[in-house]
N, CA and C atoms as an extended XYZ file, in Angstrom:
399
Properties=species:S:1:pos:R:3:atomname:S:1:resname:S:1:resid:I:1 pbc="F F F"
N       -11.444        4.822       -6.357 N   VAL     1
C       -10.220        4.653       -7.116 CA  VAL     1
C        -9.532        3.372       -6.631 C   VAL     1
N        -9.053        2.583       -7.586 N   THR     2
C        -8.338        1.349       -7.266 CA  THR     2
C        -7.051        1.314       -8.062 C   THR     2
N        -5.974        0.899       -7.418 N   PHE     3
C        -4.690        0.811       -8.110 CA  PHE     3
C        -3.780       -0.187       -7.412 C   PHE     3
N        -2.725       -0.569       -8.121 N   ILE     4
C        -1.723       -1.513       -7.617 CA  ILE     4
C        -0.419       -0.764       -7.386 C   ILE     4
N         0.258       -1.080       -6.308 N   VAL     5
C         1.596       -0.546       -6.028 CA  VAL     5
C         2.544       -1.740       -6.026 C   VAL     5
N         3.564       -1.679       -6.856 N   ARG     6
C         4.552       -2.759       -6.901 CA  ARG     6
C         5.729       -2.425       -5.993 C   ARG     6
N         6.316       -3.454       -5.432 N   GLY     7
C         7.454       -3.283       -4.527 CA  GLY     7
C         7.168       -3.962       -3.210 C   GLY     7
N         8.157       -4.002       -2.358 N   THR     8
C         8.004       -4.652       -1.067 CA  THR     8
C         7.375       -3.675       -0.071 C   THR     8
N         6.169       -4.000        0.429 N   PRO     9
C         5.538       -3.122        1.408 CA  PRO     9
C         6.423       -2.941        2.647 C   PRO     9
N         6.504       -1.711        3.108 N   ALA    10
C         7.323       -1.394        4.279 CA  ALA    10
C         6.445       -0.704        5.317 C   ALA    10
N         6.640       -1.032        6.575 N   PRO    11
C         5.813       -0.436        7.619 CA  PRO    11
C         6.205        1.002        7.917 C   PRO    11
N         5.227        1.763        8.362 N   GLN    12
C         5.492        3.101        8.885 CA  GLN    12
C         5.968        2.867       10.302 C   GLN    12
N         7.256        2.843       10.468 N   GLY    13
C         7.831        2.475       11.761 CA  GLY    13
C         7.766        3.587       12.776 C   GLY    13
N         8.413        3.330       13.848 N   SER    14
C         8.516        4.318       14.915 CA  SER    14
C         9.508        5.402       14.502 C   SER    14
N         9.440        6.493       15.182 N   LYS    15
C        10.370        7.592       14.947 CA  LYS    15
C        11.470        7.530       16.010 C   LYS    15
N        12.645        8.029       15.635 N   ARG    16
C        13.769        8.131       16.561 CA  ARG    16
C        14.158        9.591       16.649 C   ARG    16
N        14.462       10.054       17.828 N   ALA    17
C        14.879       11.443       18.003 CA  ALA    17
C        16.277       11.474       18.614 C   ALA    17
N        17.063       12.424       18.136 N   PHE    18
C        18.383       12.622       18.722 CA  PHE    18
C        18.759       14.092       18.554 C   PHE    18
N        19.763       14.507       19.290 N   VAL    19
C        20.169       15.912       19.279 CA  VAL    19
C        21.455       16.059       18.485 C   VAL    19
N        21.449       17.023       17.565 N   VAL    20
C        22.636       17.380       16.798 CA  VAL    20
C        22.915       18.841       17.114 C   VAL    20
N        24.038       19.086       17.757 N   GLY    21
C        24.306       20.458       18.214 CA  GLY    21
C        23.304       20.793       19.296 C   GLY    21
N        22.516       21.833       19.031 N   ASN    22
C        21.482       22.192       20.005 CA  ASN    22
C        20.077       22.020       19.410 C   ASN    22
N        19.971       21.200       18.338 N   ARG    23
C        18.676       20.985       17.686 CA  ARG    23
C        18.282       19.511       17.740 C   ARG    23
N        17.006       19.280       17.949 N   ALA    24
C        16.485       17.910       17.930 CA  ALA    24
C        16.171       17.509       16.494 C   ALA    24
N        16.512       16.282       16.143 N   ARG    25
C        16.189       15.721       14.822 CA  ARG    25
C        15.335       14.486       15.032 C   ARG    25
N        14.277       14.366       14.244 N   VAL    26
C        13.411       13.198       14.298 CA  VAL    26
C        13.515       12.501       12.948 C   VAL    26
N        13.817       11.204       12.969 N   VAL    27
C        13.958       10.443       11.732 CA  VAL    27
C        13.170        9.139       11.838 C   VAL    27
N        12.841        8.589       10.660 N   GLU    28
C        12.178        7.288       10.604 CA  GLU    28
C        13.122        6.223       11.135 C   GLU    28
N        12.575        5.239       11.801 N   ASP    29
C        13.363        4.129       12.309 CA  ASP    29
C        13.800        3.202       11.168 C   ASP    29
N        12.991        3.131       10.111 N   SER    30
C        13.278        2.240        8.988 CA  SER    30
C        13.622        3.048        7.738 C   SER    30
N        14.676        2.658        7.066 N   LYS    31
C        15.070        3.328        5.825 CA  LYS    31
C        14.176        2.924        4.658 C   LYS    31
N        13.374        1.880        4.816 N   LYS    32
C        12.515        1.389        3.736 CA  LYS    32
C        11.166        2.097        3.704 C   LYS    32
N        10.797        2.793        4.772 N   SER    33
C         9.487        3.434        4.856 CA  SER    33
C         9.285        4.507        3.798 C   SER    33
N        10.221        5.419        3.689 N   ALA    34
C        10.059        6.552        2.769 CA  ALA    34
C         9.955        6.105        1.307 C   ALA    34
N        10.821        5.208        0.818 N   PRO    35
C        10.665        4.775       -0.580 CA  PRO    35
C         9.324        4.087       -0.854 C   PRO    35
N         8.839        3.277        0.082 N   TRP    36
C         7.550        2.618       -0.103 CA  TRP    36
C         6.424        3.649       -0.106 C   TRP    36
N         6.454        4.572        0.842 N   ARG    37
C         5.443        5.627        0.909 CA  ARG    37
C         5.454        6.451       -0.371 C   ARG    37
N         6.652        6.736       -0.917 N   ASP    38
C         6.761        7.480       -2.176 CA  ASP    38
C         6.172        6.690       -3.338 C   ASP    38
N         6.360        5.371       -3.348 N   SER    39
C         5.773        4.527       -4.394 CA  SER    39
C         4.254        4.556       -4.329 C   SER    39
N         3.718        4.490       -3.117 N   VAL    40
C         2.268        4.568       -2.928 CA  VAL    40
C         1.766        5.925       -3.408 C   VAL    40
N         2.446        6.980       -3.027 N   SER    41
C         2.055        8.330       -3.409 CA  SER    41
C         2.043        8.504       -4.929 C   SER    41
N         3.079        8.010       -5.600 N   ALA    42
C         3.165        8.130       -7.064 CA  ALA    42
C         2.050        7.343       -7.749 C   ALA    42
N         1.809        6.125       -7.284 N   ALA    43
C         0.740        5.308       -7.874 CA  ALA    43
C        -0.631        5.941       -7.619 C   ALA    43
N        -0.808        6.524       -6.438 N   ALA    44
C        -2.073        7.178       -6.101 CA  ALA    44
C        -2.302        8.399       -6.978 C   ALA    44
N        -1.278        9.219       -7.153 N   ALA    45
C        -1.401       10.421       -7.986 CA  ALA    45
C        -1.735       10.044       -9.422 C   ALA    45
N        -1.098        8.993       -9.916 N   GLU    46
C        -1.388        8.537      -11.286 CA  GLU    46
C        -2.833        8.048      -11.399 C   GLU    46
N        -3.300        7.309      -10.398 N   ALA    47
C        -4.669        6.794      -10.411 CA  ALA    47
C        -5.699        7.925      -10.314 C   ALA    47
N        -5.363        8.984       -9.589 N   MET    48
C        -6.283       10.120       -9.451 CA  MET    48
C        -6.397       10.914      -10.748 C   MET    48
N        -5.372       10.865      -11.583 N   ASN    49
C        -5.414       11.478      -12.911 CA  ASN    49
C        -5.882       12.934      -12.878 C   ASN    49
N        -5.377       13.682      -11.886 N   GLY    50
C        -5.691       15.104      -11.812 CA  GLY    50
C        -6.971       15.450      -11.079 C   GLY    50
N        -7.715       14.459      -10.611 N   ALA    51
C        -8.955       14.728       -9.876 CA  ALA    51
C        -8.631       15.356       -8.524 C   ALA    51
N        -9.574       16.126       -8.000 N   ASP    52
C        -9.408       16.743       -6.687 CA  ASP    52
C        -9.413       15.684       -5.587 C   ASP    52
N        -8.660       15.926       -4.509 N   PRO    53
C        -8.682       14.990       -3.372 CA  PRO    53
C       -10.069       14.936       -2.740 C   PRO    53
N       -10.417       13.788       -2.211 N   ILE    54
C       -11.692       13.619       -1.516 CA  ILE    54
C       -11.593       14.334       -0.173 C   ILE    54
N       -12.614       15.137        0.147 N   ASP    55
C       -12.600       15.889        1.399 CA  ASP    55
C       -13.707       15.431        2.342 C   ASP    55
N       -14.210       14.227        2.120 N   GLY    56
C       -15.242       13.674        2.991 CA  GLY    56
C       -14.806       12.319        3.502 C   GLY    56
N       -15.714       11.609        4.152 N   PRO    57
C       -15.368       10.302        4.705 CA  PRO    57
C       -15.073        9.276        3.604 C   PRO    57
N       -14.070        8.426        3.852 N   VAL    58
C       -13.687        7.404        2.874 CA  VAL    58
C       -13.509        6.042        3.551 C   VAL    58
N       -13.639        5.020        2.720 N   GLU    59
C       -13.347        3.648        3.118 CA  GLU    59
C       -12.114        3.228        2.335 C   GLU    59
N       -11.142        2.637        3.014 N   VAL    60
C        -9.904        2.196        2.367 CA  VAL    60
C        -9.759        0.690        2.575 C   VAL    60
N        -9.504        0.000        1.470 N   THR    61
C        -9.232       -1.434        1.516 CA  THR    61
C        -7.850       -1.664        0.922 C   THR    61
N        -6.997       -2.339        1.664 N   VAL    62
C        -5.630       -2.605        1.206 CA  VAL    62
C        -5.317       -4.079        1.396 C   VAL    62
N        -4.844       -4.709        0.327 N   THR    63
C        -4.332       -6.072        0.417 CA  THR    63
C        -2.846       -6.010        0.126 C   THR    63
N        -2.053       -6.409        1.093 N   PHE    64
C        -0.598       -6.424        0.946 CA  PHE    64
C        -0.170       -7.803        0.462 C   PHE    64
N         0.723       -7.817       -0.511 N   PHE    65
C         1.215       -9.068       -1.062 CA  PHE    65
C         2.712       -9.186       -0.809 C   PHE    65
N         3.116      -10.332       -0.285 N   SER    66
C         4.536      -10.608       -0.125 CA  SER    66
C         4.819      -11.966       -0.762 C   SER    66
N         6.055      -12.146       -1.185 N   VAL    67
C         6.469      -13.389       -1.819 CA  VAL    67
C         6.771      -14.409       -0.716 C   VAL    67
N         6.187      -15.584       -0.867 N   ARG    68
C         6.407      -16.641        0.124 CA  ARG    68
C         7.860      -17.114        0.033 C   ARG    68
N         8.596      -17.095        1.146 N   PRO    69
C         9.960      -17.620        1.125 CA  PRO    69
C         9.954      -19.107        0.754 C   PRO    69
N        10.972      -19.545        0.042 N   ALA    70
C        11.059      -20.947       -0.382 CA  ALA    70
C        11.051      -21.893        0.810 C   ALA    70
N        11.540      -21.442        1.939 N   SER    71
C        11.607      -22.293        3.132 CA  SER    71
C        10.258      -22.442        3.842 C   SER    71
N         9.263      -21.646        3.427 N   VAL    72
C         7.951      -21.684        4.078 CA  VAL    72
C         6.987      -22.512        3.222 C   VAL    72
N         6.498      -23.587        3.790 N   LYS    73
C         5.568      -24.467        3.080 CA  LYS    73
C         4.139      -23.967        3.271 C   LYS    73
N         3.340      -23.955        2.175 N   PRO    74
C         1.963      -23.445        2.261 CA  PRO    74
C         1.121      -24.132        3.332 C   PRO    74
N         1.293      -25.424        3.513 N   ALA    75
C         0.493      -26.126        4.518 CA  ALA    75
C         0.886      -25.709        5.934 C   ALA    75
N         2.136      -25.331        6.113 N   LYS    76
C         2.638      -24.943        7.428 CA  LYS    76
C         2.218      -23.513        7.797 C   LYS    76
N         2.294      -22.612        6.817 N   ARG    77
C         1.938      -21.209        7.064 CA  ARG    77
C         1.256      -20.649        5.822 C   ARG    77
N        -0.075      -20.786        5.736 N   PRO    78
C        -0.789      -20.334        4.538 CA  PRO    78
C        -0.869      -18.810        4.394 C   PRO    78
N        -0.684      -18.084        5.484 N   TYR    79
C        -0.733      -16.623        5.462 CA  TYR    79
C         0.572      -16.057        6.002 C   TYR    79
N         0.946      -14.857        5.581 N   PRO    80
C         2.184      -14.239        6.088 CA  PRO    80
C         1.990      -13.680        7.501 C   PRO    80
N         1.847      -14.568        8.456 N   SER    81
C         1.561      -14.185        9.843 CA  SER    81
C         2.849      -13.895       10.606 C   SER    81
N         3.688      -13.091        9.983 N   VAL    82
C         4.961      -12.665       10.565 CA  VAL    82
C         5.096      -11.165       10.352 C   VAL    82
N         6.142      -10.584       10.914 N   ALA    83
C         6.386       -9.148       10.723 CA  ALA    83
C         6.559       -8.868        9.232 C   ALA    83
N         6.184       -7.686        8.785 N   PRO    84
C         5.723       -6.515        9.529 CA  PRO    84
C         4.232       -6.589        9.873 C   PRO    84
N         3.873       -5.829       10.900 N   ASP    85
C         2.488       -5.767       11.359 CA  ASP    85
C         1.611       -5.103       10.304 C   ASP    85
N         0.410       -5.639       10.115 N   VAL    86
C        -0.493       -5.104        9.097 CA  VAL    86
C        -0.911       -3.658        9.419 C   VAL    86
N        -1.023       -3.313       10.691 N   ASP    87
C        -1.428       -1.947       11.036 CA  ASP    87
C        -0.348       -0.928       10.678 C   ASP    87
N         0.923       -1.306       10.847 N   LYS    88
C         2.002       -0.386       10.480 CA  LYS    88
C         2.144       -0.287        8.965 C   LYS    88
N         1.867       -1.372        8.249 N   LEU    89
C         1.845       -1.313        6.787 CA  LEU    89
C         0.738       -0.363        6.323 C   LEU    89
N        -0.419       -0.461        6.961 N   ALA    90
C        -1.548        0.395        6.598 CA  ALA    90
C        -1.238        1.869        6.860 C   ALA    90
N        -0.559        2.167        7.954 N   ARG    91
C        -0.202        3.559        8.258 CA  ARG    91
C         0.630        4.170        7.145 C   ARG    91
N         1.582        3.408        6.617 N   ALA    92
C         2.427        3.910        5.532 CA  ALA    92
C         1.597        4.194        4.284 C   ALA    92
N         0.645        3.305        3.986 N   VAL    93
C        -0.208        3.505        2.811 CA  VAL    93
C        -1.086        4.740        2.991 C   VAL    93
N        -1.664        4.912        4.162 N   LEU    94
C        -2.526        6.076        4.396 CA  LEU    94
C        -1.746        7.378        4.227 C   LEU    94
N        -0.522        7.423        4.722 N   ASP    95
C         0.302        8.619        4.530 CA  ASP    95
C         0.599        8.836        3.045 C   ASP    95
N         0.858        7.755        2.316 N   GLY    96
C         1.104        7.856        0.878 CA  GLY    96
C        -0.125        8.318        0.111 C   GLY    96
N        -1.305        7.893        0.549 N   LEU    97
C        -2.542        8.320       -0.113 CA  LEU    97
C        -2.802        9.807        0.096 C   LEU    97
N        -2.478       10.290        1.277 N   THR    98
C        -2.619       11.730        1.535 CA  THR    98
C        -1.655       12.515        0.651 C   THR    98
N        -0.397       12.089        0.617 N   ALA    99
C         0.617       12.772       -0.209 CA  ALA    99
C         0.294       12.658       -1.691 C   ALA    99
N        -0.341       11.562       -2.095 N   GLY   100
C        -0.682       11.349       -3.498 CA  GLY   100
C        -1.959       12.044       -3.926 C   GLY   100
N        -2.616       12.732       -3.002 N   GLY   101
C        -3.783       13.525       -3.362 CA  GLY   101
C        -5.082       12.750       -3.484 C   GLY   101
N        -5.180       11.589       -2.839 N   VAL   102
C        -6.424       10.826       -2.901 CA  VAL   102
C        -7.458       11.430       -1.950 C   VAL   102
N        -7.014       11.779       -0.753 N   PHE   103
C        -7.876       12.488        0.180 CA  PHE   103
C        -7.058       13.565        0.872 C   PHE   103
N        -7.762       14.511        1.492 N   THR   104
C        -7.087       15.675        2.065 CA  THR   104
C        -6.295       15.357        3.326 C   THR   104
N        -6.732       14.342        4.073 N   ASP   105
C        -6.038       13.975        5.304 CA  ASP   105
C        -6.458       12.565        5.672 C   ASP   105
N        -5.564       11.799        6.285 N   ASP   106
C        -5.939       10.427        6.620 CA  ASP   106
C        -6.952       10.351        7.758 C   ASP   106
N        -7.285       11.483        8.353 N   SER   107
C        -8.379       11.501        9.332 CA  SER   107
C        -9.728       11.303        8.630 C   SER   107
N        -9.767       11.410        7.304 N   ARG   108
C       -10.991       11.194        6.520 CA  ARG   108
C       -11.380        9.716        6.464 C   ARG   108
N       -10.445        8.831        6.816 N   VAL   109
C       -10.708        7.389        6.756 CA  VAL   109
C       -11.622        6.994        7.916 C   VAL   109
N       -12.815        6.487        7.572 N   VAL   110
C       -13.759        6.035        8.593 CA  VAL   110
C       -13.863        4.514        8.633 C   VAL   110
N       -13.485        3.840        7.550 N   ASP   111
C       -13.440        2.379        7.501 CA  ASP   111
C       -12.110        1.980        6.877 C   ASP   111
N       -11.412        1.051        7.541 N   LEU   112
C       -10.126        0.576        7.035 CA  LEU   112
C       -10.117       -0.942        7.086 C   LEU   112
N        -9.854       -1.540        5.923 N   HIS   113
C        -9.772       -2.993        5.824 CA  HIS   113
C        -8.395       -3.311        5.263 C   HIS   113
N        -7.598       -4.065        6.005 N   ALA   114
C        -6.242       -4.396        5.561 CA  ALA   114
C        -5.958       -5.864        5.831 C   ALA   114
N        -5.285       -6.501        4.868 N   CYS   115
C        -4.905       -7.899        5.057 CA  CYS   115
C        -3.580       -8.168        4.349 C   CYS   115
N        -2.921       -9.246        4.757 N   LYS   116
C        -1.653       -9.667        4.154 CA  LYS   116
C        -1.860      -11.036        3.513 C   LYS   116
N        -1.322      -11.199        2.303 N   ARG   117
C        -1.423      -12.462        1.586 CA  ARG   117
C        -0.103      -12.756        0.886 C   ARG   117
N         0.097      -14.022        0.555 N   TYR   118
C         1.239      -14.399       -0.266 CA  TYR   118
C         0.854      -14.289       -1.735 C   TYR   118
N         1.827      -13.931       -2.576 N   ALA   119
C         1.610      -13.828       -4.018 CA  ALA   119
C         2.950      -14.028       -4.720 C   ALA   119
N         2.917      -14.062       -6.036 N   THR   120
C         4.154      -14.230       -6.795 CA  THR   120
C         4.918      -12.917       -6.921 C   THR   120
N         4.199      -11.778       -6.818 N   LEU   121
C         4.836      -10.462       -6.854 CA  LEU   121
C         4.466       -9.678       -5.600 C   LEU   121
N         5.438       -8.970       -5.035 N   ALA   122
C         5.191       -8.157       -3.840 CA  ALA   122
C         4.537       -6.843       -4.239 C   ALA   122
N         3.731       -6.301       -3.349 N   GLY   123
C         3.084       -5.019       -3.595 CA  GLY   123
C         1.828       -4.881       -2.762 C   GLY   123
N         0.914       -4.060       -3.266 N   ALA   124
C        -0.354       -3.846       -2.577 CA  ALA   124
C        -1.420       -3.435       -3.575 C   ALA   124
N        -2.634       -3.860       -3.309 N   GLU   125
C        -3.788       -3.386       -4.067 CA  GLU   125
C        -4.567       -2.471       -3.134 C   GLU   125
N        -4.840       -1.263       -3.615 N   VAL   126
C        -5.473       -0.241       -2.783 CA  VAL   126
C        -6.770        0.206       -3.437 C   VAL   126
N        -7.833        0.257       -2.653 N   THR   127
C        -9.107        0.794       -3.114 CA  THR   127
C        -9.578        1.845       -2.118 C   THR   127
N        -9.939        3.011       -2.639 N   VAL   128
C       -10.467        4.088       -1.803 CA  VAL   128
C       -11.839        4.448       -2.366 C   VAL   128
N       -12.830        4.456       -1.493 N   ARG   129
C       -14.191        4.741       -1.914 CA  ARG   129
C       -14.785        5.794       -0.990 C   ARG   129
N       -15.384        6.809       -1.588 N   GLU   130
C       -16.045        7.837       -0.785 CA  GLU   130
C       -17.286        7.244       -0.137 C   GLU   130
N       -17.488        7.526        1.131 N   VAL   131
C       -18.641        7.008        1.882 CA  VAL   131
C       -19.714        8.072        1.876 C   VAL   131
N       -20.903        7.663        1.470 N   THR   132
C       -22.029        8.609        1.465 CA  THR   132
C       -23.061        8.159        2.489 C   THR   132
N       -23.817        9.113        2.963 N   ALA   133
C       -24.816        8.822        4.004 CA  ALA   133
C       -25.952        7.988        3.475 C   ALA   133
């Protein structure tokens, strides 16, 4: 399955814990993580079109696209080699793919290919392929 997610990719950040009353609360460090993960999940569910989640090994390829800032010249920085980290971006996508019903759990991922590129529109292209022996 291959699909595009539009929007600004957000990393699956660290968690923060604090105590309210006598209960511990754990929250995302970034407020942008949940909306991005929800966008991935919605696009994944639409791409699956009612098919059952994959319950075997999968390969995931993700290309993240960000808009080049006007102040950044292509010759100076041809790739978005700045924050956010590609591994944290990938974590958010994997969680969204699980929630979107592409595979049963992100532990099913045996190959992961992720890269960041500049483009005119922000988003991500995601491909998930079942791996067979």
